[in-house]
N, C-alpha and C positions, 0 to 999 in steps of 0.2 A: 526086223532089224537087220537081220542080216542081208537079205533082198536088197534094203535100202542101200546099205553100205555098198553092195556090189554095184549096184546102179549106178550111184554115185561116183564109185571109182572108174567105171567104164565109160561114164561120160567125162571125166576129167582125161583120160587117155584118148578119149576121139578128139576131144575139143584141141588138145596138145599135138595129136597127128595130123590134123587138119591145118594146124597155124603153120607146121614145120614145111608144109606146100609153099609158102609165101616167104619163109626166111630167105631165100635168096633173094627177094627184093632189096633187102638191107645190107647184102656182101658188099665190103671194101673192094678196092683193087685188089688184084692177085697177080702175081709174077711165076709163083711156084705151085705145085698141086694142090687142090682145094678138095678137102676130105670130109664126105658126108656122114655124120654117124645119124642115129635114130633122133637123137632130139638137140644135137649141136652140130657146126660144122667149123671148119679151121682152113687156114692156110698153111702148109708145112714148109717150112725151110730147110731144106737138107743142110745149106751151110752152117748153118747155127745149130742144127739138130733140136729144133723146138717149133713151134708155131710162132708165125707172126702176129695173127690174130686168130680169137675164137669169137664165135657169134652165137648166141641162143635166145631163147624167149623166155622170161622169168616170170615170175609169180604165182607158180602153181607149186603149193605148199603138199608135204607128206611127210611121213615118218619111216620111211626106208630105211635100215641100219647100215652105215659106212661099212663099205666092204674092205677097204685097204688093198685090195687084189690088184697092185700096179704091176704093169705087162706091157709089152709092145702092142704098138697100133698094126693089126693085120693089114689095114686098108692104105698104109702108106707105102708107097711103090717101092722107095728107096730106102726102106726100112728107118723104123724110128730110133730113138735113143732107147737105150737099155737101162735095166736096173744097176748092173755094173758100171755105167758110165757115171753114176750119182754114188756109189759105194766109197764109204770113207773120204769123201770129198770136204765136208763140213757144210754142205747145203742141203736144205731139204727139197723135196721133189715137191715143188710148190704147183698148186692146181691154179688154173686159168680160167676154165669153168668151173667152179668150186662144187665140192661132192654136196653141200649144204643146199645149192641150187637143183640139184640131181636127185633128191629124195623123195619124187614123188611115184616112181616104182623100181624094179630091181634092173631092168636094162638100162635106164638113164644111170643109175648109181654104178652098175658095171661099167659102162662105158667112159664114166667121168675119169675112170682110173688108167686108162690108156697113158702110155708114156708120151705120146704127141700132146697130151694137155697138161705136160709138166714143162717146170723151167726151175734153173737152180735159185733159189731163192734163200738169203739169209735168213737164219731160225729166228732171230729177233723180229724181222721184217715179215714174215708168214705167218708165224703165230702171233703178230702184233697188230701194226696199222693196216695191214693187209687183210687179215681176218676181220678186224673192224670196218673197213669200206665193204667187204663182200657184206656183212651182217647188216648195214646202213641199207645197201642198195636191196639187200631182200625184204628188209621191212619196207621200203617204199614200195616194192613190186606186190609183194602180199596184203598189205592194209589198203591199197588202192585197189585191191580187188581187180588186178588187171593181170593176166595170164598174159598177154600179146605184148608187153613191154620190152624193148631189146638192150641186150648187153653185150658190147664188143669190147674186148679185153686183149691184153698182151705185153709182150716185152717191147721195150724199143731197142732194137738190134743196131741202129745206126752208131753206136757207140759201144765198146765191149770194155768188162772190167775183169777179163780174164778168159779161162776156158777149165772144163772139167771133163774128164772120161775122154772119148773119142771125138774131138771137135764139139762139144756142147760150149756153146759161150754163155758166159754169166752176165745177164743185161746190168746194166748200171741203174736202171730203173723200168718202170711199168706205168702202163695206161690203163684206164677204163671209163668207158665210154656207156652213161645209162641215157635212154630214150623213151621218154613218156609219151606214147602214141596219142592216149587219149587226150593229152594237154597240148599235144604238139610242143613239146619242149625237150632239150637235151644238154646234159651237164657232162664234162669232161675231167678227168683226173688224172695227173703224172706222180708218182709217187718214187724217190729213190730207193733203190732197193738196200735199205739199213733201218735198223730200229728207229723209231720216232715215236715221241709224246705231244707233238703238234696237233690240232684240232684237224678233222677231215677237211674242213673250209680251206686250210692253208695251201691244199694241194691242186685248188681247184684251178683249170685251164679252158679257154675255149677250144673248141674241137679245131678250128683252123689252127690254131699254136702247135696242136698233138699231129695234126697232118704235117705240119714244117718238121718237127721231130723225127717222126717215123716215116715219112715219104709214103705216106698211104692217102689214099683218096676215099674217105669212107661212107660219103652218101651221093656217090656218083651216079646211082639208079634213080634217084629221086626226082621229082619235080623241082625244078632249080628255085624256086621260092622256099618249098619245104627245107630245102637243104640248105638256105641260107639262111632260114630260121634256128635250125638245129645249130650252124657253126659259127656263128658271128659272136655272139655274145657269152659271158660267164653265168649271168643270171644266178648268183648266189644266194638271192633274195626270193627265189620261187621255190627252193625246197626246204623242206621239213629237215634240220639237223639234229633232232632231238628224238629218238624213236620212243622215248615215253610219252612224247605228246600224240603218238598217232596208235590212240587205244581202239578205235574203229574207223570204219570207210567212210565215216563224214568228219574225222577231223580235220581241223582246218590247218593251212600253214602260219607258222610264226610272221609277224610280220617282220619287215627288214629291219627296224629299229629293236627287234629282240635278239639281232645277231649282232658278232662281236664289233665294236665302231673302231679299234686300233687296225687302220688299214695301211697296210704296205706302201712306204713312199714311193717307192719305183715307179718309173714308167715303162708301159709296154712298148713294143715295136710300133704300134699303132700310135703313139702319144699319150694314151689314156694312163690314167694312174692304176696301177697294178690294185686288183680287187681281193687279194688274199688277205689273211689276217696275218699282221706283224709279229715278229717275236720282240724281244727285249731289245734289241737296235734298232727297231722301228722298220725292221723290211723282212719279208717272208725268207722261207727257207732256200728259193730258188734267187734271190736277189741280196742274201746277205753276203 
């Protein structure tokens, strides 16, 4: 039994290591230093003292204990933010690549606590809606048995909600993009840096919209047709919004009729009706 477990662990690490060689195929555009760690990469923005984007392959499950060993990133040439920058600030050191996605071995877990992977998040956001989104995308990846789905995430730094420490920008919002490579589908989210009880579907945006908000071109290295498939639509009905429905790898997606039917009444820049769920006013969080 011990030998079989060891063999399985070695197989998982080998597959992740091999995948990491092609992670660069999905890199967004970058204007600052790109830092490549063992299992994730990032673009570090020195003016904001945090990453503009973090990218990694999702779907490898594990049980490595959380280390909570926050420390400076030795690979950031201009020096990353420090623990002192966050001290008594009232903000959490919010993970971009979450520790829960890096629990498949000790190296991945350890590197996930570099300060370059942190951003100042309000406690109610970090421990609430952001944590829920991390759990949802983790469920998608693990239950799909797909260790090469791609997640790109980061703060929206085109607008600031203040600073902490030595020039650490407090973002007003964050984005997350999930790419299901086997189905050739992608979905994007934008969440304000604040507590929320709205369903995650309310925060869905097309990747084209996220590119406008961030100034980042996310899939510029891909074939134009595939890039267009990823970026054009929101495709809410293509995704499972109830993790309890995903009991095994053969679980089916809910039909679009099972999804919330109260749609935001606002129109997007393309003239289409916003596809996010509306609140009591008839509009989503962005258009209210």
